[in-house]
N, C-alpha and C positions, 0 to 999 in steps of 0.2 A: 563665184565672185572672186576673183584673183588679183591682186593687185596693190596698192597704195594709196590711204587717202593719209593726206596732211591735215591734222588736228590744229585748230588752235585751241589750246588747254586755258581752260581758266585756272583761278587760285582755289585751291581748297581739296579737290580729290588726286588721289594720288594715281599714278601711270597705269596701273594695274586695273584701277576702278574707269578710267576713260577707255580702255581698250574693250572692258566688258560689256561697257555702256554702246561702244560702237560695234560691237559684234551683236548684242542685242538688238539694234535698229536696222543693222543692215542682213541680218540674218547668214551672216558668214560661218561656215563650219570652223575655222579656224581663225584666231586672230593675235598679234603681239605686235609690241612696241617695238622701237629700233635703239632707244637708250634713254632711261628713265629723267624723269623729270620730278624735282621736290613738290610735294603737295601744296606749299606756297606758290613756286613759281608758276609761269604762264609760257604761252607760247607755243613755238612747233614742235610738235609730238608725231613723226610719222607713225600710224598703225598700218601693219603689213596682215593682208588679208588672203584665207585661202593657200595655195600652193607659194603664195609669194612671200609666207610666213619664213619658208626655207633660207630665204635671202635677209630678214633680219638680222642675223649676225654681222654679216657683212656691212651693212650699213651703220652700224653703232661704231664701225670705226672713221666715220666723217667727221671733219671738223666741226666745231659748233661756233656759233657766234651767238652774244648775250648784251643785252643791256642790264646793267646793273646800278643799285643804288647802295650806298656802302653809308652804315652810320655810324658815326664816329663818338668815341668817348662812352661805348657802352658795350660791354663783355657778356655773353650768355652763354650756356650748356650748350646749346645746338649751332654755334656761329651764326645764328641770324635772330632777326626780332621774335620769332615764337618762341624761343625758350626762354628757360630759368635765367634772371640775369644775375650775373655772379659777382659782377664788379662796374662801377662808374668811375670817371676821370673827366678832369677837364680838357677840353678840347684845345690846342693851341691856336693860335691865329693863324689861319691859311692863305695861302697864297698860290698862285699857277705856279711859280718855280717852286714852290716847296713840296705842292705836289707831283709836278714832273720829276723832280728828284727822286720821290718816294718810289712813284712808278717805274723808274728804268730799270731796277732791281727784278721786276716783275715780267721783263719782255723779253723774248728769246727761248731758250731752252733751260732747264734747269730739274733739279728734284723737288718735288712737293709730296708731303705725308698725306693720305685721306684722312677725312674726319671720322671720329665714330658714329656720325649721324652719316651713313652713306652705307648705299648698297654694295661696296665692297665685300668679297668674302676673305675671312680670314680662318684658317682652319675647318674648313667646309661651313662655317656659319657667317652670315652678314652683319658685319659690324653694327648697325642699326638695331637688330636683335638683342645683339650684347649689352649695345648703350640703354634699351630700355628694361634689361634684366640688371642694372645697376655695375654692369662690367665695363671696364676699361682696360684693353688689352695694346699689344708694342703692335704699332705698323709700320711696315717698311715704307721709305719715300720712294717714288716712283717718277720715271722720267716724264716731263711733259714740257709744252713747247707753247707759247703766246708769240701767236704771229702778229698780231695788233693789239693793242692796247691803247684805247685812247680818252683823254678826259673830258668829259662831254660839258659838264657843269659843277659848279658847288656852291655852298653855303657856309655858314658859320659850324654846321655839324655834318652835314653830308656830302655826298661826292658821286657824282654820277659817271659812270664808265662805258663804255664800248669793246668789247672783249671778242677775239676770235683767235681761238685755242684749240688744241689736240683731243684726242679723245680722253677722258680721264683725267683731265682737270676740274677743279672745284673752284668754283667763283667763290663759295662762301669760306674757303682756306685763303684767297685772295683776300678777302673784306678783312677777316682778323689780322692776317700778316701785315697789312697796309697800316691798320691802324696800331700795328706795334711800333711799327718803322717811323711815326708819327709822335709816339710816347704817349698815346692816349687809348690806344684798344679798339676794337669796330667790331662789327658785326654785320651781316646783309638784312637791308630793309627788302628790296625788292629784287625779282631777278624775272627777265621774258629771254626765251630763247628766240631769237629772230632770224637763224637760220640751221638746219643740219645738214650738211653739205649742200647738193642743190636744191634743196628744198627749205621754201623759206616761206614767210606771213603773207604774202602774194599769192592768192589762190587757195590758202589753207581755209578749212570748215571749222567753225564753232561747233560744239554739241547742238547747239539749239538751230545753228542753221540747218546741220546734217538732219534732225528730226522734221524740219519744218520741211527741207526738198522730199523726206519719204513721205511725208504726210500729206504734200501736195495732190496727189495723185499719179506723181511720174513712178514715187517706188525706185525699186531696182533701176531704173533706165536713167534716173536723176545722179544716183550714187555712180554707176558705171562710167557716167560722162565725166566726173572727178576724179576717176580713177587713174594713178599712175599706172601704165601697164610693166609686167615683171622686164619686159625688153626695156624698159626706159628708168629702172628705179637704179640702175649703175652705169651713167651716162660716161664715166671718166675711162671705165674700159673697153679696149677696141673691139670691135666685130668679127666674128668668123662665122659665116652661113655656108650651110651646109644642103647638100639634096635631099628630096623625099627618102631616098634609100638610106642615106647616111644619117638622116633624123630619127630614123625609127631603132639604130643602132645605139644614138645617144641615148634617145628615150629609154632602153634599157639597160645602160651604164654600161653596154660593150664598148671595148677598146676600138678607137679608130685613128690608123694611121695618117698621120697629116706633114705636109711639106712646109713646115714653119720653124722658125726658129725660137728656141725658149723665150720667152719676153713679158713673163707675171700672167695675171688673169684674163680672161676675156671670156666676151660674153658670145656663145654658141648660140644661133639663130635658124630656125628652120627656114624654108622657101618662102614661107607668108609671113615672114618677120615675127613669129613667137618664140620667147626665148625657152629654150631647152634645156641649157645646162649654164652654169660656170665653170670654168674649166681652165686648166695651165696646162702646157707641152712640156713633156719630158720624155726623152727618148725617142723623141718622131712620133708620139702619137697625145693621144688628149687623155688627161687625166683630171677626172672630174671632181672639183670640191662640191659643187650642188648641183642634184638633178631633179627637175621639176615634171610631177608628172603632168602627161598632155589629157584635155578632157575634151 
């Protein structure tokens, strides 16, 4: 079973636990997610199965979209409502104009420092592991981009936002810094990922729905019908289709001369439309980024 399932994760389990459950339900020999969601977060978690796991790292570069609820007047150890409360403060009177003025600083490209409770690695260790051990280390700010930031709703103490952002952007840091900009502090109350690149909640399966499909008697066939094929997992990349003879060379990672101009990555498809590899053109030949075994 090779391809990608778009899972609608519910709040509670870690991304690793969701992947483990998908693998157990489908019987896939390998499985991996394409970008971590915090346990409290819900929504789109693409899970690659079988040979498609070789593409998972490439999918993690996709833009992400989120709906978020920010709780103002509350600061916590994890920058969300699951953490220890560090301080509280009164929330000033809110208005659309005041909120829009504060949000303007978080649109476009800027530097953001990752939080201690995150999967980012420093000196070979994940920050959340260090945080659990009571350590706080210096983190380098990293460039991020917010392509769209929309104020959806607000009340006396809460703000609802929609965000479309680059890889590596932390919405919980946005929640904290928005609170700071308003003078009262803030943290993340709820987070739902609505899209990861081309994969959205439309067509996503909850774990419960996946289990029901399998138990309804259709088994692997029902799952196969929901799989995004490896050839369709990177739709933004141009296609280069090869003959059966050249497909055999690609499958073995052998150099393949091509008459193409260098233009970034592309999908190399066999004559039947199967994804053979992701490659780049260098020096008049294909240089392989990933090669998928053909079954």
